[in-house]
N, C-alpha and C positions, 0 to 999 in steps of 0.2 A: 828551358826552365826559367830564364830570365823574363821572357815575355809573359809566362804565367804569373810570375811575381808582379810585373807591371800592372797587369789587368786586376789582379786580386787587390793590390794596394789602391788602385783607382777606385775600385768598387767600394772598398772600406772607406776611403775618404769621402766619397759621395754620400754613402750611407750616414756618416757622422753629420753631414749638413744637409739633411733631407729636405727641408723646406726650400732652401735656395736651389737645390738640384731639381726639384719638382717645378719651381718657377721657371728654370732654365728650359726644362723639357717642354713646358707648355708653350713657350715662345717658338721653339722649333716645331712643336706639334701643330700649332695654328698656321704656321708657314707651309709646312708640308701639306697639311689638309687642304689649304687654300689652292696651292699649285695643282695637285692632283684633282681635286674637285672641279675647279674652273676649267681645266684643260679638258676633263672628261665630259663635262657639260657642253663645252664647245664642240667636241667631237659629236656628241649625241645631236646637237642641233644642226651640225653639218650633215650628218646622215639622215636626219629627219626631212630637212629640205630637199636633199638630193633624191631621197626615195620617193617623195611626193611628186617630184618632177619626172622621175622616171616611170612612174606609173603610166604617163601618157606615151612613154616610149621615147627612143632618141631619134625617131625618124620624123620629127616635127620640125616645122620652120614657120615664121611669120614675116609678112611683108607689109611694111608701113610706109606710106607716102610722106616725105619731108614736108613739113608746113612752112619752111622758111624759103620757099621758091620766090624768085624774083621774076614775075610775069612782065616786067617792063624791060627785060634783058634781051629782047629780040626772040622770044619764044613764039612759035607759030601756034596760036591758040586754037586755030581750026584743026589741028591735028592732035594737039595736047589736051587731054581730059582730066577735068578735075576728077577726084575719085568719087563719082556719083554712081547711079545705077548702071549706066552705060559702061562705065569703067569696070563694074562688078561682072557685067556680062562678058566683057573681054577677059577678065581674069579667069573665069570658069573654063576658058579654052586652054589654060595653062596645061591641064592634064594631057591634052592631045598635041600641044606645041612643043612642050619642053619634057625631054626624057626624064624618066625616074620620078616624075610627080604622079602620085597615086589618086589624091583627092584634094579639092580646093573648096575652101568655105570663106567668101567674103562676109565681113561683119560690119554692120552699121548699128550705132546706138542712137535711138530717138528719145528726145526729152519731150514726151507728150504726157498729159494727165491721164491717169488710168482710174476707172471707177468699177465698183461692183456692187450692185443693189443700191446705188446712190452714195456709196461711201468710197472715200478716195483711198486709193492704194499707193504706197510708196514704192513704185517698181519702175526701174528703167526698161525700156523696150528694145530688145535686141533683134534686129532684122538680119536673117542669115539663110543658109540653105540646109537641106536634110543632112549634109555631110558633117555639119557641126557636131552632131551627137557622137560620131566616131572619133573625131580629132580631139574632142574635149573629154571623151571617155565617160559620157553621161549615162546613168543607169535609170531606166524608167521605173517609177513607182506605181503609176496608174495610167491606163490608156496606152498612148504611144506617142512618139515624136513625129515631127514634120516629115512629109514624104515628098518625093519628087513631083508627085501628082497634086500636091496641095499649093502649087505656085500661086494660083490666083484666088484660092479659097480663103476666106477670113477666118482661118483656124489659128489657135495659139496653144502653147504648151508653157506651163508656169513651173517656176523653181520651188523647192520645198518650203521656203519662208512664205511665199505667196499662197502656196496650196494651204498652208496652216492658217493664213489669214481668212481664206474663203471659208475654211471649215469652221472657224471661230464665229463666222457670221450665220451658222445654222446649216451649213451644207454638209451632209455625210459623204456624199460623192460629188466631186467637182466636175466630172465629165459631163459636158453638154451644157454647163453654165455659160453665161454670157459676160464678157468684159467690155467696157467702154473704153477704147484707146483712142484719144483725140476725139474725132467726130465719128469714128467707125466702131462697129461692134463686132467682136470676135468670139467664136465658140471655143471653149477649152476642150481640148482633145486628149490631153495628157499631162502628167506631172513628173517632175525628176526627183530622185532619191536625193538626200543631202549630199552635197558636193564638198569635198574637203579643200578645194582650192588648189592652185598652182601658180608657181611664179611665171610660168610661160603664157598663161591666159589671165587677162587682167579683168574680165568681166565677172561681176557678182552673179554667178549662175543661181544660187539659191534665192536671190531676191529679185529675179528678173522674169520677164514675160518674153517668150520666143514667138516671132512670126516670120513668115517667108519674105524674102526680098521683094519679090514680084507684088505681093500684096501690099507691103509698106510703100513701094513705088506709086501704087494706085491713089493712096490718100496722103502721102508724104512725098512728093516727087523731088524734093531737094535733099534727100538723104545723102549722108556723107560716109563713105566706107572708111571706118576707123582702121581696120586690120584685115588682112587676108591670111587665113591659116592654111598651111600647105602640109600634106602627109607625104613623106618621101618613101619610095620603095626601099625594101631592106637592102642593106649593104651599098647603098648608093653614096656617092661622095657629095656631102653637103657644100663643099667649097666650090665644086663644078657646077652643082645646081643653082647656087647663088649667082655665079657668073652667067649661067645660061638664062636665067630669069631676068637679070639686068639687061642682057643683050636683047632679049624679047621685048621688053618695055622700051628700051632705047629706040628700037626700030618702029615700034607701033605708036608710041607717045614720046616723040623727041622733047627733051627738056624735063620730063617728069622724073623727079628724083626720089628714089626709094631706098630703104634700108631693109635688108634681109637678115633676120636673126634666126639662126639654126639651133637645135638642140644641143649639138656638140659644142657650139660656142658659148651657150648659156652654162653648160655643165662646167667647162672649164673656167668661166668667169666666177661662178657661184663657189666652186671649189677654192679658188684663189682667195676669195673674200672671206670665206669660213676659215681658211688657214690663218689669214691675218688675224681675224676675230679670236681664234683659239690662242695664238701666240700672245696677243695683247692681254688676254685673261690669265695666261701663264705668267706674264711679266707682273701683272698685279699681284699674283700669288707669290712671286719671287721678292716682291717688296716686303711682304709680310715674313717671308723667310729671312730676309736680311735683318729685320727687327729681331728676329729670334736669335740670329747669330750674334748680335750685339749684346742680347741678354746673356749668351753663354760667355762671351767676354768679360762682361761685368761680373758674372759669377766667379770666373776663374781668377780675375784680378783681386777681388775680395778674398778669395781662398788663399792666393799667394800672400796677401798682407797678413792674414790671420795665422798662416803656418810658416811664418818666417823662422821661428825658433826650430821647428821640425826640420826645414830645409837646411838650416845652418848645421844641425847635428849630422844630418845625413851626409853633407859635403865634408864635414870635419872627419867623419869616421871612414871616408874612402869613396864615397859615391861620387861617380863622374858627374860633370854638367850635363852630359847627353843622357844620363839615367834620369835626372831631374825633368829635363825636357820631355822625355818620352812618357814618364809617369803623368805629367800634367796634360800631355796630348791624348793619352789614353782616357783620362776623364772627360775631355771635351769630345772625343769620338763616342764614348758610351752615351753621353747626354744627347748627342745629335742622332745616334742611331735609334735609341729609345723613343725620342721625339719623332723622328721620321717614320718609323714603322707604326707607331700609335696614330700618327696623322694619316697615314695610308689606310689604315683600318677604319678610322672614322670617316674618311672621305668616301670610302666604299658605301657606308650606311647613308651618307648625305646624298650621294649620286642615286642611289636606289630610291630614296624618297622623292627626289626631284623628278626622276623618271616616271614614277607612279603618278606623282601630282599632275604632270604634264601629259600623261598618257603617251610617252615616248618609249621607244625600245630601249631597254637598259644596255648600256655599253660602258665598260670600265676600260679606259684607255691603258694598255700595258706599257706603252712608251711614256705615258704620264707617270705611272707608277715608278718606272726606272729613273725617269728624271727627277721626281720627288724624292726619291731615296738618295740617289747619288748627289744631288745638289744639297740635301740635308747633311750628308756626310761630309761633303767638301766645305759647307758652311761651318760645321764643327771644327774641322781641321784648320780652316783659314783663320777663324776668329779664336782658336785656341794656341795658335803659334806665339802670338805676342805675349800672353801671360806666361806660357811655358818659358819663352826666352828670357823674360823678366825674372822669373823663378831661378833660372839656371845661372843668371849673372850676379846674384847675391853673394856678397863676400861673407864667409862663414865666421870670420873674426869680428867683423863689425856687427853681424847679426847677434852673435852670442854675447858681445860686450853690451849691446843695447838691451838685451833681454836681462 
């Protein structure tokens, strides 16, 4: 019965000072909403990035040649190859030389001017093999992608942005059209559907023109292999494959330093980065919650000052100091609870709006809700202890005499 009395008295006192109570609730509300919203948005961003990456599958790896090699350090240049066309040909044998590698796609980016009907196109040229379509998960919009039989044919495939540029120049169908790439002319045999992008593949697929490595070598013999994409067999060990690839290259090209990145490594790295980002957002929201807690303390201290006579009378007629403390703590808990719950409800709507605006899958973090609520509650208790203690320490004789 006593606790029922405490809660009723706390609610009555808060109701009598509605404006101050509302202002204190708003402070906690903003902090709670900030914590839950920011953490939930961080979780959605993490899920979005990881889901985009996983669309390519976990069985991907990339091999990049380190560009800080010291060729004056005794490396036998007669056996060590700069990553050029010959290097690419050697990389294509990885599928037969290293176990559990299914597909290989060397990639070179050429900086050559591209023209269509006399108009310049802003389009990097990507020289690769037919396997790139599978590894990058490219969907064909029109025509087809490069084939293994297109090695020496001057055929090209364009990304969605380039296809739109060609159609804006009056072409209803781009198949069979000719593009001038450098000093060579290539026939368009296909276009790619809009590609959403991925952290694993750095090429701007939508704005690029794809040609075969062999054709690129014919008119641009000094091409440089930027990256080699690898598709691993299901259930293979990425760490073991990384070791095997490095051993293969060390035996074939002594001194050639490479970095192998696997899908497993990138997933772990991205998850760690996103978790740090999420907790940083939560910390920012926690600062807002701290400000709300200070608002509760301010309201409670003002309430103690205004209710000195009431506190003195309660103590004079037999109320214990613990009763005064509990009554004021109940007020702080009520303010924090109302603010916390309201903030969580508001954050639900804000998170939904953000998800709709960014076209992300809506996710509302249950852990963020629990953290937001309990931190709000803890904030109310923590910042309510001091005012409650101050109220219980008042001397009833001094208070009543002063009144």
